[in-house]
C-alpha positions in Angstrom: 127.5 99.4 163.4 129.0 100.7 160.2 129.8 98.2 157.3 133.5 97.2 157.1 134.0 99.1 153.8 133.0 102.4 155.4 135.9 102.1 157.8 138.6 101.0 155.3 137.7 102.2 151.9 138.6 105.9 151.2 137.9 108.2 148.2 140.2 111.1 147.6 139.6 113.2 144.4 143.4 113.6 143.7 144.3 110.0 144.3 144.0 107.3 141.5 141.3 109.5 139.8 139.0 109.5 142.7 138.6 105.7 142.7 137.9 104.1 146.0 141.2 103.0 147.6 142.1 100.8 150.6 143.0 102.9 153.8 144.2 105.8 151.7 146.8 103.8 149.9 147.2 103.8 146.1 145.7 100.3 145.6 142.1 100.5 144.6 139.0 98.3 145.4 139.0 97.6 141.6 142.6 96.2 141.7 141.7 93.8 144.4 138.5 92.7 142.7 140.4 92.1 139.5 143.0 90.0 141.3 140.2 87.9 142.8 138.3 87.6 139.5 141.5 86.5 137.7 141.8 83.6 140.1 144.2 84.8 142.7 143.4 83.5 146.1 143.3 85.9 149.2 146.5 84.2 150.3 148.3 85.0 147.0 147.1 88.6 147.1 148.4 89.0 150.8 151.7 87.4 149.8 152.0 89.8 146.9 150.9 92.9 148.8 152.1 92.4 152.4 150.7 95.8 153.5 147.2 94.5 152.8 145.2 92.5 155.4 142.4 89.9 155.0 140.1 92.6 156.5 141.1 94.9 153.6 140.1 92.2 151.0 136.8 91.7 152.8 136.1 95.4 152.8 136.6 95.4 149.0 134.0 92.7 148.6 131.7 94.5 151.0 132.1 97.7 149.0 131.3 95.8 145.8 128.2 94.3 147.2 126.9 97.6 148.5 
């Protein structure tokens, strides 16, 4: 079974400078990790970005760990 981040994290050379993004959107893994490290909770991130899911946030953490 593929890790979660392999299903949800995309890298496109012309989008956001080739940084890893969530499901092809313009929000990067690094954006989400920065929000978490600044003290935002998952709930706050999901409230601020309703197009994200808890699974997206978990995929960012999985990507960072890999």
